[in-house]
FIVOVEX-627307 format. One record per residue (C-alpha): residue number from 1; residue in three letters; x, y, z. Coordinates in Angstrom, 1 decimal. Each point is the difference from the previous one (the first is absolute). Last residue first. Layout:
BEGIN
PT   seq   type        X        Y        Z
PT   NUM    ala        X        Y        Z
...
This chain:
BEGIN
PT   seq   type        X        Y        Z
PT    75    gly     -1.9     35.4     13.7
PT    74    tyr      2.1     -2.9     -0.2
PT    73    ala      3.5     -0.4      1.3
PT    72    arg      2.4     -2.6     -1.6
PT    71    arg      1.6     -2.7      1.9
PT    70    lys      3.3     -1.0     -1.3
PT    69    ile      1.8     -3.4      0.5
PT    68    arg      0.9     -0.2     -3.5
PT    67    phe     -0.8     -3.6     -1.9
PT    66    gly      2.1     -1.8     -2.3
PT    65    gln      1.0      1.9     -3.2
PT    64    glu      0.9     -3.5     -1.8
PT    63    tyr     -3.6     -1.2      1.0
PT    62    pro      0.5     -2.7     -2.9
PT    61    leu     -3.2     -1.9     -0.2
PT    60    tyr     -1.2     -3.7      0.9
PT    59    arg      2.9     -1.3      2.6
PT    58    arg      0.7      3.6      1.3
PT    57    leu     -3.5      0.1      1.3
PT    56    phe      1.3     -2.7      2.6
PT    55    asp      3.2      2.0      0.6
PT    54    val     -1.6      3.5      0.5
PT    53    lys     -2.5     -1.8      2.7
PT    52    ala      0.7      2.4      3.0
PT    51    arg      0.2      3.4     -2.3
PT    50    ala     -2.9     -1.0     -2.2
PT    49    phe     -2.4     -0.9      3.4
PT    48    gln      1.1      3.3      1.5
PT    47    ala     -0.6      1.6     -3.5
PT    46    tyr     -3.6     -1.5     -0.1
PT    45    gly     -0.9      0.8      3.5
PT    44    asp      0.7      3.5     -0.6
PT    43    cys     -2.1     -0.2     -3.1
PT    42    cys     -2.9     -1.4      1.7
PT    41    gly     -2.0     -3.3      0.6
PT    40    phe      2.8     -2.7      1.2
PT    39    gly     -1.4     -3.3      0.3
PT    38    cys      2.6     -2.0     -1.7
PT    37    leu     -2.2     -0.3     -2.8
PT    36    thr      0.1      3.7     -0.3
PT    35    ala      3.5      0.0      0.5
PT    34    cys      0.7     -2.6     -3.0
PT    33    leu     -2.4      2.2     -2.2
PT    32    ala      1.8      3.2      0.8
PT    31    ala      3.3     -1.3     -0.8
PT    30    phe     -1.3     -1.1     -3.3
PT    29    leu     -1.4      3.1     -0.9
PT    28    ile      2.7      2.2      0.9
PT    27    glu      2.6     -2.4     -1.8
PT    26    ala     -2.3      0.0     -3.1
PT    25    leu     -0.2      3.5     -0.1
PT    24    ser      3.5      0.1      0.0
PT    23    his      2.2      1.7      2.9
PT    22    thr      1.6      3.2      0.7
PT    21    ile     -1.8      2.4     -2.5
PT    20    arg      0.7      3.5     -0.9
PT    19    gly      2.1     -0.8     -3.1
PT    18    val     -3.0     -1.0     -2.0
PT    17    val     -3.1      1.5      1.0
PT    16    arg     -2.7     -2.4      1.0
PT    15    pro     -2.7     -1.2     -2.3
PT    14    asp      1.2     -3.6      0.5
PT    13    asp     -1.5     -2.5     -2.7
PT    12    ile     -1.1     -3.3      1.8
PT    11    gly      1.8     -3.2     -1.7
PT    10    thr      2.4     -0.4      2.7
PT     9    phe     -2.5     -0.3      2.5
PT     8    leu     -1.6     -2.9     -1.7
PT     7    lys      3.2     -1.5     -0.3
PT     6    cys      0.5      0.0      3.8
PT     5    ala     -3.0     -1.3      0.5
PT     4    ser      0.9     -3.1     -1.9
PT     3    pro      3.2     -0.4      1.5
PT     2    val     -1.8     -0.1      3.4
PT     1    met     -2.5     -2.6     -0.8
């Protein structure tokens, strides 16, 4: 199932501005899916999951940039 999910995500067009992104859309969606399946339900939870499980995630997609430990302030 995991490799087919990765293929599905890599086929989605990414509307973001090239040069202003760190991770591919497929990397973001795959990490969010895995985090959701593990019970995380918000962006901070997704980031926490991705940092903790980067070795697992790299089995399927490169995640060459790793994951920064940076909290953004909203509002």
